[in-house]
N, C-alpha and C positions, 0 to 999 in steps of 0.2 A: 493341754489338759486343764480342767478346772482345778480349783484349790484342793478339792477332795479327789485324790487320784482314784480311778476305777480299778477294780480288781479283776485279774485274769486268772482263772483256775484251769490248770493244765494237768489232767490225769494221764498217767503213763500205764498202759495195760501190759505191754511186752517190752521190757527194758532194752533187750538186745536190738529190737527193731525201731523203737520210738524215741528213746531217751535223748540222743544227740539232736534230733530234729526239734523236739520240744524244748530242749535247752536253748537252742538257737532262737526259737520263737520267743522264749522267755527273756532272753538277753535283749532282743530288739524291742520287745514291749517295755522293758524297764528303761531303755534309752529314750523311749517315747513318752515316759511319764506314768506308766501303769505300775501297779503293785502286782506281784505274781506269786501264786502258790503252785509249785510243781511237785507232784508226788505220785505215789503208787495209787492206781485207780480205786481199788477196793478199800484201801485205808481212807482215801478222801471221801468216798461215799459214806463209809461208816461214821466219819467225823463231820459230816456236812453241817450239822447244827452248830459246830464250833468254828466253822470257816466263815470268812466274810462273804457277804452277798456280792456276787460278781458274775462275770461271763464265764460259764463252764463250757469248755470246748471238748467235745468228744468226737471220735472219728466214725462212729457208727450208731445205728439204732437197732441192733440185733435183738431178737427175742430174749436172749440171755441177759439183756440189760434192762428188762422191764422194771424190776424192783429198783434198780439204780435211778431210773428216770422218775419213778413214783416218789422216791425220797427227795430227789431234786425239785420236783414239782411242789411237794409240800413245803420245802424250805424256801424256794424262790417265788412261788406263786404263778410262775409262767414258764413255758418252754418254747423254744423256737427251733427250726431246722432249716438248713440250706441243702436243697437237693438239686442236682444238676438236671436230671431227667428221670423218667420212669425206668429207663434201662439202667441208669446209674444206681437207682434204689435196688433194683432186682440183682444187679451185679454185685452189690455190696451186702447182700443178704439183709436188707433192712426189714424190720418186723412191721408189716403193714398194719397190724392191730394198734401199734403205738401211734402211727400216723393218723389213723382213723380216730382213735381216742382223743388225740390232741385237737383234731379238727372239730369233733363233736363238742368238746369243751369250749372252743372259741365261738361256736354258733349258739351255744346256750345263753 
């Protein structure tokens, strides 16, 4: 890692299902030189202006998260997504309008 360690932002939506896995990811990231913020998803999005710029890792792009991603886009200036396949997107209930909106912004 460079002198200035990168930040990894790990939101937890459902503690019972996600917390231990995200904690493991956070521990590995810290061992590899990252700084990590691990917290409740809604609280992190509400406080996004006070969090460091970094890599925000979310597990989905559902329509219910449109406002979250709009706030993240305003804060970080860019968004990215890793999608395995169209079937993966459909299976995970991704909100297609978010994908199209992001692609439209990139082409502008």
